[in-house]
C-alpha positions as CSV (number, residue, x, y, z in Angstrom):
1,X,-1.7,-78.9,42.7
2,X,-1.4,-82.4,41.5
3,X,-3.6,-84.5,43.7
4,X,-1.3,-87.5,43.3
5,X,1.5,-85.7,45.1
6,X,-0.5,-84.5,48.1
7,X,1.0,-85.1,51.5
8,X,-1.5,-85.7,54.3
9,X,-0.6,-84.8,57.9
10,X,-2.4,-86.8,60.6
11,X,-2.2,-85.1,64.1
12,X,-3.2,-87.5,66.9
13,X,-4.0,-85.8,70.2
14,X,-3.9,-87.9,73.4
15,X,-3.8,-87.7,77.1
16,X,-3.8,-90.7,79.5
17,X,-5.6,-92.8,76.9
18,X,-3.1,-95.5,76.0
19,X,-5.6,-98.0,74.8
20,X,-7.3,-95.4,72.6
21,X,-4.0,-94.3,71.1
22,X,-3.1,-97.9,70.2
23,X,-6.5,-98.3,68.4
24,X,-5.9,-95.0,66.5
25,X,-2.4,-96.0,65.5
26,X,-3.6,-99.4,64.3
27,X,-6.2,-97.7,62.2
28,X,-3.5,-95.5,60.7
29,X,-1.4,-98.5,59.8
30,X,-4.2,-99.9,57.7
31,X,-4.4,-96.8,55.5
32,X,-3.5,-97.6,51.9
33,X,-2.2,-94.1,51.1
34,X,1.6,-93.9,51.3
35,X,2.2,-90.1,51.4
36,X,1.4,-89.2,54.9
37,X,3.0,-88.1,58.1
38,X,1.9,-88.8,61.7
39,X,2.4,-86.4,64.5
40,X,1.4,-87.4,68.1
41,X,0.8,-84.7,70.6
42,X,0.6,-86.0,74.2
43,X,-0.4,-83.9,77.1
44,X,2.1,-85.4,79.5
45,X,0.4,-88.8,80.1
46,X,1.2,-90.9,83.1
47,X,-0.1,-94.2,81.7
48,X,1.5,-96.4,79.0
49,X,1.2,-93.8,76.3
50,X,4.9,-93.1,76.0
51,X,5.6,-96.9,75.6
52,X,3.0,-97.1,72.9
53,X,4.6,-94.1,71.1
54,X,8.0,-95.8,71.4
55,X,6.7,-99.1,70.0
56,X,5.2,-97.3,67.0
57,X,8.2,-95.1,66.0
58,X,8.3,-96.7,62.6
59,X,5.1,-94.8,61.6
60,X,5.3,-91.8,63.8
61,X,7.1,-88.9,62.2
62,X,7.2,-86.6,65.2
63,X,5.9,-86.8,68.8
64,X,5.7,-84.4,71.7
65,X,4.8,-85.2,75.3
66,X,4.4,-82.2,77.6
67,X,1.6,-80.5,79.6
68,X,-0.8,-78.4,77.6
69,X,-3.8,-76.2,78.4
70,X,-6.4,-78.3,76.6
71,X,-7.2,-80.1,73.4
72,X,-7.1,-77.0,71.2
73,X,-3.8,-76.0,72.6
74,X,-2.5,-79.4,71.7
75,X,-4.0,-79.2,68.2
76,X,-2.3,-75.8,67.6
77,X,1.0,-77.3,68.7
78,X,0.5,-80.0,66.1
79,X,-0.2,-77.5,63.3
80,X,3.3,-75.9,63.8
81,X,5.0,-79.3,63.4
82,X,3.4,-80.6,60.1
83,X,4.4,-80.0,56.5
84,X,1.5,-81.7,54.7
85,X,-0.7,-80.2,52.1
86,X,-3.8,-81.2,54.1
87,X,-4.2,-81.8,57.8
88,X,-6.6,-83.9,59.8
89,X,-6.9,-84.4,63.6
90,X,-7.7,-87.6,65.4
91,X,-8.3,-88.0,69.1
92,X,-6.9,-91.1,70.7
93,X,-9.5,-93.8,70.3
94,X,-10.9,-92.5,67.0
95,X,-10.4,-94.5,63.8
96,X,-10.5,-93.9,60.1
97,X,-13.7,-95.4,58.6
98,X,-11.7,-97.7,56.2
99,X,-8.3,-98.1,54.6
100,X,-9.3,-96.1,51.6
101,X,-10.2,-92.8,53.4
102,X,-7.1,-90.8,52.3
103,X,-7.4,-92.1,48.7
104,X,-11.0,-91.0,48.7
105,X,-10.3,-87.5,50.1
106,X,-7.5,-87.2,47.5
107,X,-10.1,-87.1,44.8
108,X,-11.6,-83.9,46.1
109,X,-10.4,-80.3,46.0
110,X,-11.2,-77.5,48.4
111,X,-9.7,-75.3,51.1
112,X,-11.5,-77.6,53.5
113,X,-12.7,-81.1,52.6
114,X,-15.4,-82.3,54.9
115,X,-16.9,-85.8,55.2
116,X,-19.3,-87.8,57.2
117,X,-18.7,-89.6,60.5
118,X,-20.0,-92.4,62.7
119,X,-20.3,-91.0,66.2
120,X,-21.4,-93.3,69.0
121,X,-22.8,-95.7,66.4
122,X,-24.9,-93.0,64.7
123,X,-24.1,-91.7,61.2
124,X,-23.9,-88.0,60.3
125,X,-23.3,-86.7,56.8
126,X,-22.6,-83.3,55.4
127,X,-24.8,-81.8,52.7
128,X,-23.5,-81.9,49.1
129,X,-23.1,-78.1,49.4
130,X,-22.4,-76.8,52.9
131,X,-23.6,-73.3,53.6
132,X,-22.9,-71.2,56.7
133,X,-26.3,-72.1,58.0
134,X,-25.6,-75.8,57.5
135,X,-22.3,-75.5,59.5
136,X,-24.0,-73.6,62.3
137,X,-26.9,-76.1,62.4
138,X,-25.3,-79.4,61.7
139,X,-21.9,-78.7,63.2
140,X,-18.7,-80.7,62.2
141,X,-16.7,-83.6,63.3
142,X,-13.1,-82.5,63.2
143,X,-11.9,-86.1,62.6
144,X,-13.6,-85.9,59.2
145,X,-12.4,-82.4,58.3
146,X,-9.3,-82.0,56.1
147,X,-7.8,-78.5,56.2
148,X,-5.5,-77.1,53.6
149,X,-2.5,-76.3,55.9
150,X,-2.5,-72.6,54.9
151,X,-6.0,-72.2,56.3
152,X,-4.8,-73.6,59.7
153,X,-1.6,-71.5,59.7
154,X,-3.8,-68.4,59.3
155,X,-6.6,-69.2,61.7
156,X,-5.7,-72.1,63.9
157,X,-7.9,-72.9,66.9
158,X,-9.1,-70.1,69.1
159,X,-8.2,-71.3,72.5
160,X,-10.5,-68.8,74.2
161,X,-13.2,-71.3,73.1
162,X,-13.1,-74.4,75.2
163,X,-15.7,-76.6,73.3
164,X,-16.3,-75.4,69.7
165,X,-13.0,-74.0,68.6
166,X,-12.9,-76.7,65.9
167,X,-16.3,-75.5,64.5
168,X,-15.0,-71.9,64.6
169,X,-11.9,-73.0,62.7
170,X,-14.2,-73.8,59.7
171,X,-16.8,-71.0,60.1
172,X,-14.3,-68.2,60.5
173,X,-12.3,-68.7,57.2
174,X,-15.6,-69.3,55.4
175,X,-17.0,-66.0,56.6
176,X,-13.8,-64.0,56.2
177,X,-12.1,-65.5,53.2
178,X,-15.0,-67.3,51.4
179,X,-13.0,-70.5,51.4
180,X,-14.2,-73.4,49.3
181,X,-15.7,-76.4,51.2
182,X,-15.8,-79.7,49.4
183,X,-18.2,-82.3,50.8
184,X,-17.6,-86.1,50.9
185,X,-21.0,-87.7,51.6
186,X,-19.4,-90.8,53.0
187,X,-18.1,-91.6,56.5
188,X,-14.5,-90.8,56.9
189,X,-14.1,-91.6,60.6
190,X,-15.4,-93.5,63.6
191,X,-15.4,-91.3,66.7
192,X,-15.7,-92.3,70.3
193,X,-18.8,-90.9,72.0
194,X,-18.8,-88.7,75.1
195,X,-16.9,-85.7,73.9
196,X,-16.8,-82.6,76.1
197,X,-19.1,-80.6,73.8
198,X,-21.8,-83.3,74.3
199,X,-21.2,-83.6,78.1
200,X,-21.2,-79.8,78.6
201,X,-23.9,-78.9,76.1
202,X,-25.2,-75.9,78.0
203,X,-21.8,-74.3,77.7
204,X,-21.7,-75.4,74.0
205,X,-24.9,-73.5,73.3
206,X,-23.4,-70.4,74.9
207,X,-20.2,-70.6,72.9
208,X,-22.2,-71.1,69.7
209,X,-24.1,-67.9,70.4
210,X,-20.8,-66.1,71.1
211,X,-19.4,-67.3,67.8
212,X,-22.4,-66.2,65.9
213,X,-22.2,-62.7,67.6
214,X,-18.5,-62.5,66.7
215,X,-18.5,-63.8,63.1
216,X,-21.9,-63.4,61.5
217,X,-23.0,-60.1,59.9
218,X,-25.8,-58.6,62.1
219,X,-28.3,-58.7,59.2
220,X,-27.8,-62.4,58.5
221,X,-27.4,-63.2,62.2
222,X,-30.9,-61.9,62.9
223,X,-32.3,-64.0,60.1
224,X,-30.4,-67.1,61.3
225,X,-31.5,-66.7,64.8
226,X,-35.1,-66.2,63.7
227,X,-35.1,-69.1,61.4
228,X,-33.5,-71.5,63.9
229,X,-35.9,-70.3,66.6
230,X,-33.1,-69.1,68.9
231,X,-32.6,-65.7,70.4
232,X,-31.2,-64.2,73.5
233,X,-34.2,-64.7,75.7
234,X,-34.9,-68.2,74.5
235,X,-31.2,-69.3,74.9
236,X,-31.3,-67.8,78.4
237,X,-34.6,-69.5,79.3
238,X,-33.4,-72.8,77.8
239,X,-30.1,-72.6,79.8
240,X,-32.2,-72.1,83.0
241,X,-34.6,-74.9,82.2
242,X,-31.7,-77.2,81.5
243,X,-30.8,-77.2,85.1
244,X,-34.1,-78.9,85.9
245,X,-33.8,-81.8,83.6
246,X,-36.8,-83.6,85.1
247,X,-39.0,-81.1,83.2
248,X,-38.1,-82.4,79.8
249,X,-40.1,-85.6,79.9
250,X,-43.1,-83.5,80.8
251,X,-42.5,-81.1,77.9
252,X,-42.1,-84.1,75.6
253,X,-45.4,-85.7,76.8
254,X,-47.3,-82.4,76.4
255,X,-45.9,-82.0,72.9
256,X,-47.1,-85.5,72.0
257,X,-50.5,-84.8,73.5
258,X,-50.9,-81.5,71.5
259,X,-49.9,-83.3,68.3
260,X,-52.5,-86.0,69.0
261,X,-55.2,-83.4,69.8
262,X,-54.3,-81.4,66.7
263,X,-54.6,-84.4,64.4
264,X,-58.0,-85.3,65.9
265,X,-59.7,-81.9,66.0
266,X,-58.0,-79.6,63.6
267,X,-60.6,-80.3,60.8
268,X,-63.6,-79.6,63.0
269,X,-65.1,-76.3,61.7
270,X,-65.4,-73.5,64.3
271,X,-69.0,-72.3,64.7
């Protein structure tokens, strides 16, 4: 495919976040890449969202406003409405890192093109070559992931996952189809902090384990779990401990103490 002729589909998902939607649409207006379409999927907002959509009809290709069953349901709705060669998803309030993002992405080729992000003021970059272990360990920011549309049409977002269906949408085609992932080691998006996967991190851990059980070959799964120091009992124990968050400062203090003692006494020979 001739990169110069690529059409990029930007799907913006929103619900009762009129101010955030306005910021995202302003960010889209700044993009210097002409060949793009913008689809807004609104979950039936009761605030000023519909007015903002109406005021920005000059750049919005399609919009839908109706109740949905969650963010991944909204994202799946959007996939059915786009025609671009590549698709990226933005939540209301998120912004493109700069006006050149689509032009930058257009210089890469892959079934999925993945870039860095600035989340809550902190930078996170993909590795130059992303392996399955990297995806499971580092995770993704879907606002910096560009899917070839055919990949999304085949796999979409598994709505039985409430928190990490976006990660599964990259892991599953990699495992099953050996898709090519291209890495852009520059930030492609600014993302608002406070996502559900961060707020409900105990459930996120459980969903991650479920995904590993479903998708990773048992031989490699055992190695991954051993290498990452996670297994059934540890995950269960950690989930229990997490309900008693006051214990974590104590664990951190004990860890620092042990490190100090080890640095002071590890070279003393044992009689």
